[in-house]
C-alpha angles and dihedrals in degrees: 000000000000117000113248116257116255112245121230116274121244116288120253091254090052098040102041110023089144090073093060093046091049090050095053090044090055090048092052092048091048093051092045092048091049090050093052095042092051090051093233100118095156131046119258113260125227126231094272091057103030099034125232141140132309117201124191115203122191122202113236127217113254123219110255093008108085092161097048094104101075139132093265096053092043091053091047090051090050091053093048093048091046092051090046092054094041090051086069092055097257092128096160093062116123120221118180142148122252115196120329102311110018129092120196117206118190115191115187117220111265145084113357092356093128092049089049090053090055093051093044088056092056097074105144123107121283119243138181108219128178115247114240101169134004130182137166110262129218144078113321097017114136120255119244120263123244091267089057093232119153115269103178118116123238117274121233112279095016130113120243118196124187130202091277092057095246114149116221101196139010118276116257118256117268093026125115130197119181116210131001092285098040095092112084123223120271092255092057090069094197095143091245094298115165135179116230133173124273097183122177127207093263095048119103112245111231113239129205090253090059094057114088116232122250091247090060094053120097086208095057088109135009092244091060091058119088088245100136130199087269091059091049089050092051089049092052093049095045115111110185092191086073106085093209094052091043092054096046098043110110094343101126099030121126119247090246094056128090109237144188114234142168130235139178125203095162119050110251096018128088137196129201123214143194105215129191126228118301114267101172125035130204089253087069091062111092098182140350129181142162118253142160118256105235092209099053103017089231127132115258137174114232119202130195119192132205118252093264091042092051090059093048092047093048090053096050096042091047090055097043092048087069096052129091121244129312091019091061089070131088123206120228099215124194120177090347094306126110106234094178137358109193123179127240127222099170143023110270133194135185099343128043139162127216109210132177140093095346125151120196095267097048092046093051091046092054092044090051093050093048093048098044106018101094111091124180089226138041115240136198125209106241097176141354113199126187111216118204122210090230096082093043089046091055092048091046090051091050090048094049090050090052090048092050091050091050092047090048090052090050091050092049091050093049093048095046097043104029100024107180093020087062088074091063092046094050094049089050090050089050093051091048091050093051092049092048094049096047094046092049090050092052095043090061097072092027101056104358094257110172123194112233134169097273088050089054089051089052090054091049092051088051090066089069093046092052094045090050090059091055093048091051091055096043092051092050090053091049090050090056090050090051089057089059101262123137122246103263096050089042092056092053097041091048095052101072093052093042090047093058093048092047094049093048092048093048092045090056092047092048092046090053091049091049094050090046091051092051100045099041135060139210123004095000087065088060089058092047093045094052092044091052093046094050090046091057091046090052090061091048094049094045093049099039102031118015098046096045090045091050089052092052093046089051089065094058122094093235093063102027093056090054096227120186092261097047094077089231101082106148091211094053089047092053094243119170122213112253111269113243120208114230130189114266113234110214116211114236112265118240117233113259117247116250 
């Protein structure tokens, strides 16, 4: 007699469901622990929920460049503005194109948001222009003389240096000026900022022969500059304390024009400038950043130029170094405003450092402007809208109420139709919710993910996707019971077929979310991202929690006996007992009569 074949042992999912449950429990504890240790216990909120500012920028046509407004330049501008804003730590800001010539910048309310708004508004190209004349601006300030020389008196605590190099007062503390001509005149009001070399080993050292002589420079004297009487008249009338005049001065000028412009290095005080044609643009700056000078312990801004920019910068600094204050300065002009006007004492090349009365914030601001200030297009602010969190809060409250109603209906349906199986479904939904919340909280500081209203909608839609996976599995188990099988074999036989259906359904949902994320921008991407994330979590929860928990519940008396409240009652499911074949007993046949 042949020995009976050994049946297959229980599958790993059937024999050791505790391992899967322990694994997902460890993952949940780790995510929750990371969330609390990082201090980010709530997801970051988008502008529609947290409030903030929405800025609309419109690209302007440029003279002689009819094709400048194109997709490539618009995308480049978006990247620069985004880096400029993110350089201030506002990583949840949204920068995106709208149509062919508009850029929308959404800055959520929070740290540095106001400062980011100011820098987003300064969207014109960045230029380095030589300073021809500078004067304090405001009511009661003296007008410039015909020779356009500065006439302002030194401010308290500043150093005033005449043509003979004599210093009138002591330098203010915390300021540095390198060389006898590095200190600007009092009327320059540059807070003692000076440009010095930061040469590296591979940088060419400027020689005296490379520096043009003062007699060769068109900026050797104001009269040699193409600043006409009209420019002098504009300079005399300019009042930089007037916000409108300050904004409009020099804003739409061409790089080859001399301009009048305003600047402010001390809060509450303004200076007006006559600046020569631009000789270096922001595109020539390769990198700029704030740093601490190891020798003095003071904040500085280090600049590194491109190869072409280094030659231009060497030319202009070599020429300015031979001039008297304030004509040994160059103005760093962004959107027509002088953001800094350091003096020069020597010809510089690829690397340079701006030193002076910087604190950390002012040094980082200037470095950020130099790094990200050069845009390929000129933009105009069309609108600046302040978004309050009240409207978004009301919409969020309405959305959460709708989600709660939907969840309540799902729970009622599960309890009425599946009875005891609803316990497994509800625990699975709870696990999915915990994983979603902790991951969203951690993704905020990790990748700048911000929860907005569309993202909340994606999370609500995910409730139905997750519940659908449970229903597919439960129905497969009930089908096996209808065929006359007991619960434990039914759970294992139903899993392979339910698994295929769940994976196909989740794949289609994830594919739709991925396509939506790629082809859309802005807030719709939040919906797609959340939908894709919750779809992946649905697979994890079903495989590592729902199936193992179902296996454990199948071993309990409540479910295995198939009581009326278990949801697996064979009688309620219409199951028929398996038919058993029995031997057929044939009655003896009677002999036929002859």
